[in-house]
Steps between C-alpha positions, in 0.01 A plus 500: 500500500810403696514484876821518698571387853735773613435870523674600179456176306847555363808288549833567339681201357821487301568274205800292596736274314332285237180710532412382850260697722468473876143532627501671840446259791186678624340465155600133474351429842168675429469338157603156625791481257748226571802374310383352172180705474431581135432866427366647178653819361229684309590785267219756485476833320554672835791287619609163636289303746630201693238259638439140593312271263199511732504881498518502120215248476285713731584816303400339170178365651415845635565665165292241312212482745172611351621454144315264268797383298316201352209720394736752342684225312175347373373840384827564319489158330138553397587838349790349304276216377228748397756703303626185329145393412424844356808494277 
């Protein structure tokens, strides 16, 4: 779920020369963006999302929370090994 700081959550930006975007000053101030801040452009099925590395890290952690990835991997490996042993 995405949260926005302004009423509409929408800001219009225009792609300029050499593909440059200008992030509105109010957004930069709220997000703490300064010259040299690295942003990540994420292509999703529903569109493009622009976020800081910290925001991306937090999003990935939220999406992976509660998952037992190690357990799933071990179960998968055990199933593959069992199939190989049976063959």
